[in-house]
Backbone as CSV, one residue per row, in Angstrom:
resi,resn,N_x,N_y,N_z,CA_x,CA_y,CA_z,C_x,C_y,C_z
1,MET,-117.705,93.218,123.226,-116.761,92.949,122.480,-116.713,93.759,121.317
2,ASP,-115.135,94.031,121.495,-114.817,94.864,120.644,-115.077,93.876,119.403
3,LYS,-115.484,94.670,118.161,-115.701,94.385,117.206,-114.588,93.452,116.438
4,ARG,-113.409,94.166,116.573,-112.353,93.930,115.441,-112.121,92.296,116.035
5,TYR,-112.135,92.409,117.510,-111.994,90.964,118.120,-112.306,90.005,118.051
6,ALA,-113.826,90.047,117.457,-114.784,89.288,116.992,-114.668,88.870,116.091
7,ALA,-114.153,89.870,114.732,-113.840,89.386,113.687,-112.790,88.612,113.712
8,ILE,-111.876,88.779,114.566,-110.638,87.626,114.510,-111.076,86.352,114.652
9,LEU,-111.603,86.430,115.980,-112.155,85.135,116.721,-113.104,84.061,115.891
10,CYS,-113.784,84.944,114.735,-114.665,84.393,113.870,-113.822,84.187,112.652
11,ALA,-112.819,84.233,111.974,-111.840,84.000,111.189,-111.428,83.017,111.490
12,LEU,-110.886,82.774,113.102,-110.225,81.510,113.355,-110.961,80.387,113.639
13,ALA,-112.322,80.781,113.725,-113.193,79.614,113.664,-114.050,78.581,112.996
14,VAL,-113.739,79.251,111.098,-114.304,78.859,110.478,-113.182,78.429,109.306
15,LEU,-113.045,77.624,108.889,-112.395,76.689,108.188,-112.526,77.009,106.842
16,ALA,-111.651,77.719,106.035,-112.079,78.177,104.398,-111.908,76.584,103.461
17,LEU,-113.085,75.582,103.928,-112.382,74.031,103.173,-114.402,73.910,102.652
18,ALA,-114.775,74.729,101.835,-116.028,74.296,101.087,-116.253,73.421,100.325
19,ALA,-114.690,72.723,99.921,-115.102,71.743,98.908,-114.892,70.426,99.651
20,ASP,-115.080,70.900,100.939,-115.102,69.672,102.014,-116.020,69.352,102.945
21,ASP,-117.301,70.393,102.079,-118.155,70.664,103.582,-119.348,69.406,104.169
22,ASN,-118.748,68.167,103.520,-119.739,67.237,103.664,-119.300,66.280,105.104
23,LYS,-119.982,65.728,105.948,-119.806,65.451,107.241,-118.897,64.757,107.068
24,LYS,-118.436,63.739,106.415,-117.818,62.109,106.897,-116.371,63.016,106.682
25,ALA,-116.193,64.025,105.986,-114.777,64.756,106.316,-114.472,64.847,107.812
26,PHE,-115.352,65.376,108.196,-115.072,65.835,109.353,-115.211,64.719,110.744
27,THR,-116.126,63.828,110.665,-116.075,63.114,111.688,-115.662,62.762,111.717
28,PRO,-115.124,62.285,113.749,-113.811,61.834,114.249,-113.831,60.478,113.783
29,LEU,-112.359,60.430,113.759,-112.795,58.230,113.433,-112.236,58.109,115.389
30,ALA,-112.240,56.322,115.477,-111.733,55.815,116.376,-110.146,55.973,116.755
31,ASP,-109.225,56.301,115.772,-107.960,56.093,116.157,-107.376,57.526,116.316
32,GLU,-108.066,59.018,116.358,-107.478,60.166,116.199,-107.670,60.639,117.987
33,THR,-106.713,61.335,118.500,-106.957,62.076,118.877,-107.224,63.740,119.249
34,VAL,-107.360,64.425,119.997,-107.014,66.063,119.783,-106.341,66.444,119.988
35,LEU,-105.326,67.928,119.684,-104.538,68.151,119.908,-104.430,68.708,121.584
36,ILE,-105.426,69.536,122.405,-105.396,69.503,123.456,-105.562,68.121,124.604
37,LYS,-105.990,67.555,123.891,-105.220,66.255,125.093,-103.800,65.994,125.155
38,VAL,-103.117,66.418,123.701,-101.570,65.866,123.855,-101.244,67.401,124.930
39,LYS,-101.362,68.857,124.630,-101.310,69.435,125.345,-101.216,69.282,126.898
40,ALA,-102.345,68.614,127.340,-102.761,68.469,128.714,-101.815,67.296,129.548
41,SER,-101.406,66.502,128.607,-100.590,64.976,128.853,-99.738,64.994,128.090
42,ALA,-98.831,65.817,127.727,-98.009,65.673,126.505,-96.959,64.973,126.921
43,ARG,-96.600,64.448,127.946,-95.095,63.283,128.484,-96.242,61.856,128.453
44,SER,-97.260,61.687,127.515,-97.646,60.406,127.818,-97.610,59.866,126.304
45,TYR,-97.433,60.941,125.745,-97.391,60.989,124.129,-95.866,60.752,123.721
46,VAL,-95.317,60.556,124.451,-93.935,60.746,123.909,-92.977,59.401,123.606
47,GLY,-92.642,59.386,122.557,-92.416,58.144,121.861,-93.274,56.745,121.712
48,ARG,-94.250,57.699,121.428,-95.378,56.778,120.500,-96.298,57.692,119.504
49,PRO,-96.958,56.970,118.785,-97.614,57.591,117.492,-99.120,57.801,117.500
50,PHE,-99.640,59.103,117.106,-100.596,59.404,117.064,-101.029,60.281,116.650
51,ILE,-102.608,59.755,116.276,-103.122,60.852,114.783,-104.283,61.894,115.896
52,MET,-104.014,62.915,114.450,-105.258,63.783,114.482,-105.390,64.657,113.250
53,ARG,-106.519,64.928,113.333,-107.067,65.675,112.008,-107.586,67.493,111.719
54,GLY,-106.806,68.080,110.828,-106.539,69.485,110.457,-106.139,69.470,109.093
55,VAL,-105.788,70.905,109.519,-104.609,71.158,108.040,-103.344,71.650,108.297
56,LEU,-102.045,71.282,107.191,-100.781,71.958,107.001,-100.640,73.091,106.665
57,ASP,-100.029,73.908,107.113,-99.535,74.906,105.766,-97.926,74.958,106.025
58,ILE,-97.091,75.303,105.058,-95.954,75.400,104.766,-95.564,76.403,106.035
59,SER,-94.360,76.107,107.094,-94.416,77.341,108.051,-92.413,77.144,108.275
60,ASP,-91.665,78.110,108.300,-90.448,78.598,108.411,-90.035,78.939,109.483
61,TYR,-90.637,78.213,111.324,-90.546,78.664,112.220,-89.354,77.175,113.003
62,TYR,-89.023,77.531,113.403,-88.288,76.204,113.980,-87.155,76.710,115.479
63,ASN,-87.370,76.218,116.317,-87.473,76.387,117.908,-87.434,75.693,118.898
64,TYR,-87.069,75.347,120.337,-86.888,74.144,120.875,-86.267,73.262,120.268
65,GLY,-86.730,72.268,120.493,-85.800,70.785,120.095,-85.655,70.997,118.397
66,TYR,-86.068,71.574,117.657,-85.830,71.866,116.462,-85.734,72.822,115.970
67,GLU,-84.697,73.472,116.807,-84.108,75.291,116.492,-83.139,75.206,115.816
68,ASN,-82.111,73.947,115.743,-80.919,74.030,114.640,-81.654,72.663,113.547
69,ALA,-82.560,72.455,113.280,-83.276,71.438,112.175,-83.254,71.683,111.580
70,GLY,-82.980,73.039,110.261,-83.654,73.701,109.065,-83.104,73.079,108.049
71,SER,-81.713,72.313,108.465,-81.212,71.786,106.989,-81.810,69.892,107.091
72,THR,-82.464,69.988,108.140,-82.868,68.213,107.878,-84.600,68.123,108.091
73,HIS,-85.081,69.184,108.600,-86.569,69.158,108.464,-87.242,70.064,108.053
74,ALA,-88.146,69.741,106.800,-89.070,70.957,106.552,-90.091,70.907,107.676
75,ALA,-90.603,72.379,107.713,-91.159,73.166,108.664,-92.902,73.074,108.171
76,TYR,-94.046,72.470,109.479,-95.732,72.699,109.039,-96.276,73.838,110.052
77,LYS,-96.973,74.033,109.548,-98.094,74.739,110.499,-99.348,73.783,110.906
78,PHE,-99.874,73.280,112.341,-100.532,72.491,112.337,-101.663,72.761,112.621
79,THR,-103.048,73.177,112.428,-104.595,73.801,112.616,-105.137,72.511,112.673
80,PRO,-105.718,72.195,114.192,-106.653,71.292,114.181,-108.261,71.819,113.846
81,VAL,-108.917,70.589,112.999,-110.504,71.071,113.421,-111.365,70.479,113.998
82,ASP,-112.657,71.268,114.329,-113.410,69.944,115.066,-114.449,69.323,113.931
83,LYS,-115.767,68.571,114.695,-116.381,67.906,113.639,-117.124,68.842,112.835
84,ASP,-117.299,69.672,113.301,-117.842,70.900,112.542,-117.261,71.258,111.341
85,GLY,-115.638,70.757,111.069,-115.111,72.060,110.446,-114.556,73.348,110.286
86,ARG,-114.871,73.401,112.348,-114.103,74.698,112.581,-112.268,74.440,113.209
87,ARG,-112.110,75.627,112.450,-110.839,75.353,113.494,-110.653,75.768,114.949
88,GLU,-109.624,74.832,115.522,-109.824,75.653,116.852,-108.879,76.309,117.141
89,ILE,-108.659,76.830,118.383,-107.376,77.839,118.813,-106.484,77.619,118.902
90,GLU,-105.812,76.068,119.571,-104.775,75.933,119.814,-103.698,75.301,118.525
91,ARG,-102.524,75.617,118.227,-101.480,75.149,117.107,-100.672,74.531,117.210
92,ALA,-100.100,73.473,116.242,-98.794,72.940,116.976,-97.874,73.232,114.896
93,ASN,-96.491,72.743,115.648,-95.302,73.304,114.515,-95.057,71.764,114.597
94,VAL,-95.457,71.139,113.400,-95.082,69.730,112.901,-94.003,70.018,112.272
95,TYR,-92.786,69.179,112.021,-91.463,68.303,111.687,-91.601,67.524,110.789
96,LEU,-90.856,67.174,109.471,-90.755,65.937,108.712,-89.334,66.013,107.751
97,GLN,-88.567,65.424,108.311,-87.554,65.130,108.041,-87.437,65.168,106.069
98,ARG,-86.342,66.558,105.786,-86.708,66.552,104.280,-86.279,65.946,103.397
99,ILE,-85.919,64.650,103.713,-86.044,64.074,102.477,-87.503,63.178,101.858
100,TYR,-88.160,62.808,103.388,-89.424,62.484,102.773,-90.597,63.890,102.567
101,SER,-90.034,65.255,102.404,-91.132,66.342,102.807,-91.623,66.597,101.095
102,GLY,-90.910,66.453,100.202,-91.004,67.084,98.895,-92.515,66.504,97.945
103,PRO,-93.049,65.204,98.432,-94.216,65.194,97.729,-95.290,66.230,98.775
104,LEU,-95.314,65.910,99.843,-96.078,66.566,101.029,-96.186,68.149,100.562
105,SER,-94.974,68.763,100.554,-94.965,70.053,100.534,-95.276,70.563,98.826
106,GLU,-95.104,69.747,98.042,-95.425,70.394,96.742,-97.299,70.146,96.808
107,LYS,-97.832,69.534,97.114,-99.223,68.956,97.725,-99.255,70.584,98.033
108,LEU,-99.238,70.945,99.448,-99.236,72.154,100.245,-98.997,73.728,99.434
109,VAL,-97.931,73.634,98.727,-97.714,74.606,97.698,-98.892,74.872,96.778
110,GLU,-99.267,73.819,96.025,-100.290,74.065,95.534,-101.605,74.063,95.804
111,ALA,-101.868,73.751,96.469,-103.413,74.517,97.632,-103.061,75.557,97.725
112,SER,-101.740,76.276,98.247,-101.451,77.896,98.726,-101.913,78.296,97.163
113,GLN,-101.471,77.896,95.962,-101.790,78.891,95.001,-103.058,79.101,94.588
114,LYS,-103.641,78.282,94.799,-105.464,77.924,94.700,-105.668,78.653,95.688
115,LYS,-105.591,79.260,96.695,-106.020,79.695,98.049,-107.147,79.096,98.645
116,SER,-106.399,77.446,98.486,-107.120,76.540,99.379,-106.508,75.897,100.367
117,LYS,-107.332,75.048,101.000,-106.315,74.182,101.940,-106.985,72.467,102.034
118,ARG,-106.061,71.766,102.280,-106.368,70.305,102.121,-106.304,69.549,103.379
119,LEU,-107.411,68.883,103.577,-107.716,68.537,104.856,-106.997,67.361,104.821
120,MET,-106.347,66.985,106.072,-105.756,65.316,106.409,-105.715,65.165,107.664
121,ARG,-105.341,63.804,107.440,-105.081,63.367,108.770,-103.425,63.177,109.206
122,ILE,-102.827,63.407,110.453,-101.651,63.434,110.256,-101.170,62.520,111.379
123,LYS,-99.907,61.713,111.368,-99.741,60.711,112.204,-98.226,61.400,112.720
124,CYS,-98.542,61.321,114.473,-96.881,62.390,114.820,-96.676,61.468,115.709
125,THR,-95.266,61.822,116.891,-94.949,61.795,117.867,-94.078,62.839,118.657
126,ILE,-93.433,62.304,119.648,-93.182,63.488,120.502,-91.742,62.694,120.361
127,LEU,-90.950,63.026,120.217,-89.582,62.636,120.045,-88.768,62.629,121.963
128,PRO,-88.103,61.630,122.685,-87.773,62.465,123.847,-86.579,63.384,123.884
129,GLU,-85.783,63.369,122.591,-84.717,64.029,122.949,-85.233,65.379,122.454
130,ARG,-86.109,65.705,121.800,-87.158,66.852,121.140,-87.814,67.582,122.218
131,PHE,-88.260,66.566,122.891,-89.341,66.701,124.487,-88.571,67.249,125.393
132,ALA,-87.052,66.657,126.061,-86.330,66.920,127.023,-86.015,68.574,126.806
133,SER,-85.665,68.973,125.860,-85.435,70.694,125.374,-86.385,71.424,126.424
134,SER,-87.407,70.984,126.179,-88.674,71.940,126.941,-90.015,70.982,126.405
135,GLU,-90.162,70.611,128.354,-91.172,70.032,128.413,-92.440,70.475,128.658
136,GLU,-92.648,71.938,128.871,-93.664,72.910,128.776,-94.571,73.133,127.529
137,PHE,-93.615,73.096,126.654,-93.979,73.263,125.193,-93.978,72.671,124.233
138,GLY,-93.143,71.202,124.599,-92.666,70.036,124.026,-94.004,69.568,123.046
139,TRP,-95.811,69.802,123.484,-96.320,69.494,122.945,-96.615,70.404,121.436
140,GLN,-96.115,71.456,121.590,-96.125,71.938,120.554,-95.399,71.638,119.109
141,PHE,-94.603,70.971,119.865,-93.384,70.885,118.823,-93.483,69.127,118.275
142,LEU,-94.154,68.557,117.252,-93.794,66.928,116.799,-93.001,66.623,115.306
143,GLU,-93.121,65.760,115.797,-92.474,64.813,114.570,-93.636,64.581,113.465
144,LEU,-93.451,64.071,112.272,-94.449,64.289,111.822,-93.896,62.465,110.728
145,VAL,-94.878,61.734,110.831,-93.877,60.355,110.242,-94.895,59.706,109.302
146,ASP,-96.115,60.621,109.267,-96.796,60.108,107.937,-98.316,60.291,107.676
147,TRP,-98.881,61.030,106.875,-100.410,61.741,106.811,-101.116,61.031,105.572
148,GLN,-102.404,61.156,105.391,-103.466,60.924,104.546,-103.841,61.995,103.879
149,LEU,-104.497,62.026,102.887,-105.436,63.428,102.506,-106.689,63.067,102.702
150,TYR,-107.925,64.169,102.198,-108.807,63.659,102.259,-109.101,63.690,100.916
151,ASP,-109.876,62.256,99.920,-110.255,62.451,98.707,-111.579,62.855,98.218
152,LYS,-111.859,64.065,97.563,-113.112,64.426,97.655,-114.123,64.222,96.728
153,GLU,-113.364,63.421,95.824,-113.724,62.914,94.357,-114.294,61.362,94.946
154,LYS,-113.655,60.761,95.745,-113.734,59.326,96.402,-115.082,59.723,97.542
155,ASP,-114.824,60.916,98.408,-115.272,60.735,99.576,-115.234,60.006,100.533
156,ASP,-113.783,60.028,100.731,-113.064,59.110,101.373,-111.413,59.439,101.639
157,TRP,-110.873,58.869,102.846,-109.874,59.319,103.251,-108.635,58.027,102.253
158,ALA,-107.643,59.132,101.725,-106.770,58.286,101.013,-105.939,57.411,101.411
159,PRO,-105.387,56.349,101.282,-104.347,55.827,101.990,-103.085,56.392,102.500
160,TRP,-102.574,55.756,103.610,-101.809,57.070,103.884,-100.150,56.845,103.066
161,ALA,-99.848,57.949,103.354,-98.300,58.192,102.230,-97.895,57.234,102.145
162,SER,-97.198,56.537,103.757,-96.260,55.843,103.833,-96.663,53.892,103.112
163,GLU,-98.520,53.675,102.861,-99.127,52.653,102.597,-98.909,52.890,100.663
164,GLN,-98.551,53.964,100.545,-98.854,54.681,98.987,-97.357,54.326,98.252
165,PHE,-96.685,54.436,99.137,-94.943,54.351,98.676,-94.905,52.707,98.565
166,LYS,-95.405,51.941,99.194,-95.150,50.133,99.438,-96.018,50.092,98.759
167,ALA,-96.954,50.381,98.128,-97.831,49.437,96.990,-97.075,49.849,96.249
168,VAL,-96.383,51.138,95.611,-95.507,51.100,94.283,-94.677,50.892,94.201
169,MET,-94.037,50.254,95.444,-92.789,49.640,95.469,-92.983,47.970,95.079
170,SER,-94.166,47.546,95.434,-94.667,46.068,95.733,-95.335,45.800,94.144
171,GLU,-96.239,46.831,93.822,-96.153,46.818,92.380,-94.784,46.604,91.183
172,GLY,-93.859,47.237,91.285,-92.660,47.366,90.812,-91.722,45.896,90.971
173,ARG,-91.984,45.497,91.579,-91.082,43.961,92.075,-91.949,43.113,91.362
174,SER,-93.566,43.255,91.693,-94.152,41.850,91.020,-94.651,41.497,89.401
175,LYS,-94.209,42.932,89.042,-94.452,42.660,87.466,-93.573,42.080,86.588
176,ARG,-94.131,41.182,85.867,-93.711,40.541,84.699,-94.184,40.974,83.289
177,THR,-93.176,40.356,83.042,-93.580,40.444,81.340,-94.456,38.692,80.992
178,LYS,-94.666,39.257,79.847,-95.902,38.237,79.159,-94.690,36.508,79.340
179,ASN,-93.476,36.555,78.906,-92.844,35.632,78.750,-92.245,35.280,80.100
180,GLY,-92.619,35.785,81.277,-92.285,35.162,82.683,-90.807,35.828,83.253
181,THR,-90.370,36.744,82.652,-89.212,37.286,83.249,-89.556,39.188,83.294
182,PRO,-89.186,39.121,84.435,-89.041,40.503,84.756,-88.536,41.577,83.606
183,PRO,-89.431,42.634,83.882,-89.457,43.636,82.791,-88.234,44.477,83.602
184,GLN,-87.842,45.510,82.387,-86.564,46.296,82.737,-86.977,47.058,83.788
185,PRO,-86.419,47.421,84.835,-86.503,48.199,85.329,-86.517,50.165,85.283
186,ALA,-87.599,50.583,85.433,-87.610,51.945,85.184,-86.601,53.175,85.251
187,LYS,-86.432,54.150,84.543,-85.748,54.846,84.810,-85.591,55.590,85.795
188,ALA,-84.870,55.460,86.767,-84.570,57.077,87.233,-84.730,58.107,87.507
189,VAL,-85.855,58.913,87.746,-85.710,60.424,87.843,-84.437,60.970,87.922
190,GLU,-84.302,62.019,87.296,-83.203,62.246,85.873,-83.276,63.800,86.805
191,PRO,-81.914,63.986,87.510,-81.551,64.869,88.710,-81.843,66.469,88.514
192,SER,-81.819,66.175,87.083,-81.851,68.024,86.544,-83.552,68.025,87.008
193,ALA,-84.496,66.898,86.900,-85.842,67.062,86.664,-86.373,67.846,87.988
194,ARG,-85.426,66.636,89.178,-86.224,66.553,90.592,-85.566,67.799,91.118
195,ALA,-84.487,68.408,90.569,-83.960,69.870,91.467,-84.542,70.700,90.725
196,ALA,-85.630,70.763,89.646,-86.108,71.708,88.992,-87.633,71.340,89.717
197,SER,-87.899,70.343,90.122,-89.346,70.563,90.780,-88.772,71.251,92.343
198,LEU,-87.962,71.027,92.865,-87.399,71.845,94.014,-87.509,72.960,94.154
199,LEU,-86.831,73.596,93.064,-86.531,75.180,92.767,-87.623,75.629,92.345
200,LYS,-88.398,74.828,91.932,-90.003,75.638,91.593,-90.457,75.877,93.008
201,MET,-90.492,75.083,93.898,-90.732,74.878,95.229,-90.327,75.904,96.356
202,ALA,-89.106,76.459,96.125,-88.306,76.920,96.849,-88.820,78.764,96.348
203,GLN,-88.867,78.732,94.972,-88.882,80.147,94.663,-90.419,80.697,94.834
204,ASN,-91.353,79.393,95.006,-92.730,79.760,95.643,-92.570,80.233,97.291
205,LEU,-92.073,79.675,97.617,-92.006,79.787,99.082,-91.392,81.247,99.687
206,GLU,-90.173,81.422,98.985,-89.787,82.654,98.694,-90.445,84.076,98.518
207,LYS,-91.483,83.428,97.469,-92.146,84.747,97.055,-93.458,85.143,97.794
208,SER,-93.943,83.907,98.755,-94.876,84.306,100.155,-94.066,84.502,101.205
209,LYS,-92.787,85.045,100.899,-92.337,85.361,102.192,-91.784,84.371,103.283
210,LYS,-91.699,83.051,103.001,-91.220,81.645,103.753,-90.014,81.726,103.680
211,THR,-88.669,82.984,103.883,-87.811,82.044,103.458,-86.838,81.329,104.013
212,THR,-87.256,81.133,104.970,-86.421,79.970,106.200,-86.714,78.842,105.199
213,ALA,-88.235,78.402,105.145,-88.049,77.003,104.394,-87.414,77.389,102.600
214,ALA,-87.845,78.078,101.965,-86.981,78.110,100.990,-85.875,78.092,101.117
215,LEU,-84.517,78.190,102.232,-83.836,78.265,102.266,-83.173,76.641,102.243
216,GLY,-84.517,76.446,103.020,-84.380,74.733,103.409,-83.912,73.866,101.707
217,TYR,-84.835,74.285,100.942,-84.739,73.487,99.750,-83.773,73.999,98.880
218,TYR,-83.516,75.440,99.113,-81.952,75.775,98.106,-80.945,74.997,98.698
219,ARG,-80.768,74.525,99.495,-79.570,73.815,100.157,-79.844,72.522,99.925
220,GLN,-81.008,71.949,99.461,-81.230,70.582,99.577,-80.428,70.490,98.234
221,ILE,-80.868,71.301,97.248,-80.714,71.408,96.152,-79.231,71.318,95.736
222,ALA,-78.129,72.322,96.467,-76.995,72.502,96.380,-75.905,71.260,96.993
223,LYS,-76.923,70.542,97.854,-76.158,69.316,98.687,-76.367,68.070,97.476
224,ASP,-77.895,67.867,97.392,-78.198,66.537,96.469,-77.770,66.812,95.038
225,PHE,-78.126,67.742,94.488,-77.597,68.033,93.027,-77.011,68.961,92.952
226,PRO,-75.443,68.821,92.899,-74.768,69.295,92.861,-74.336,69.688,91.378
227,GLU,-74.459,68.809,90.769,-73.934,68.949,89.149,-75.230,69.705,88.243
228,THR,-76.068,69.979,89.044,-77.115,70.619,87.958,-77.131,72.248,88.200
229,PRO,-77.853,72.792,86.745,-78.019,74.113,86.390,-79.242,74.953,87.781
230,GLN,-79.459,73.883,88.000,-80.461,74.515,89.355,-79.554,74.619,90.870
231,ALA,-78.490,73.907,90.887,-77.753,73.791,91.867,-77.152,75.567,92.366
232,LYS,-76.654,75.805,90.983,-75.908,77.380,90.815,-76.710,78.069,90.795
233,GLU,-78.215,78.619,90.441,-79.098,79.506,91.064,-79.614,79.406,92.575
234,ALA,-79.666,77.615,92.665,-80.054,78.000,94.417,-78.923,78.515,95.208
235,LEU,-77.282,78.365,94.908,-76.229,78.482,95.376,-76.388,80.241,95.212
236,GLU,-76.761,80.860,94.612,-77.124,82.550,94.517,-78.091,83.102,95.086
237,GLN,-79.619,81.948,95.447,-80.121,82.269,96.127,-80.250,82.375,97.514
238,ILE,-78.851,81.094,97.755,-78.629,80.909,99.285,-78.175,82.097,99.955
239,LYS,-77.171,83.006,98.935,-75.976,84.189,99.176,-76.699,85.131,99.812
240,LYS,-77.997,85.230,98.436,-79.119,86.444,98.712,-79.837,86.670,99.943
241,LEU,-80.235,85.044,100.127,-81.023,85.266,101.511,-80.571,84.841,102.663
242,ASP,-79.436,84.366,102.623,-78.118,84.342,104.089,-77.864,84.832,104.494
243,PRO,-77.607,86.016,105.249,-76.337,87.177,105.221,-75.234,86.535,105.849
244,LYS,-75.408,85.365,106.359,-73.588,84.679,106.862,-73.137,83.865,105.638
245,GLU,-73.634,83.814,104.354,-73.155,82.689,103.473,-72.318,84.232,102.718
246,LYS,-72.987,85.563,102.778,-72.201,86.234,102.347,-70.829,86.848,102.571
247,SER,-70.720,86.593,103.686,-69.614,86.915,104.453,-68.686,85.563,104.138
248,LYS,-68.800,84.532,103.516,-68.006,83.368,103.569,-67.545,83.629,102.623
249,PRO,-65.703,83.415,102.453,-64.644,83.873,101.340,-64.744,82.922,100.484
250,ALA,-64.616,83.611,98.806,-65.054,82.380,98.106,-64.231,81.324,98.068
251,SER,-64.453,79.773,98.093,-63.894,78.921,97.217,-62.819,78.702,96.512
252,GLY,-61.406,78.389,96.728,-60.742,78.338,95.493,-59.543,79.111,95.567
């Protein structure tokens, strides 16, 4: 076997998760399936949720049923891992509605900057309308509906993202002051603060040469926070990165 080819296979097989080297992190749970099964019987997974274990990386690949989903969905590359923590060869493209993608993308950007990976379990489905565009490759284009990270400090899986959100909402509703009256509602996050967070994420993605992913967040800033200073900078970057925007006539 060619030495270079062997080195590539070795690199693909070994997962850089030294901090998660305990067996519990990689022990399959009863509710999990594996990507190779999804590939073999994709139609049986259409319209129903399923759980897999592996790592996610931010991506900018949109194709088949998600070809025009850049403005609505964030893209990720999913790499499954086996019970020994080794990367498997098959990969899948995973898409999450952009309005829910901020917290997940921030964690992945943070891990990338530290040159590390975050082991996680993802709950996905194959949407019928997406699958119809390409049944042959439909197993590779999944809709992400929930996720949970492995908590190294607690040596266990953290709650699902949806459960954490519900817990925060429930706690806010149930809190009462000492005299029994509801507390003052918490102040909403300032638009400029949220826009600044998204802008930083977009800039990091741009530096990582993930132009399409960066454009998605720049456009989200311009659309959702048009009155902020960050929106102006986002629009400038959109024109810089997207040739189509350069050709548009100035408004007004």
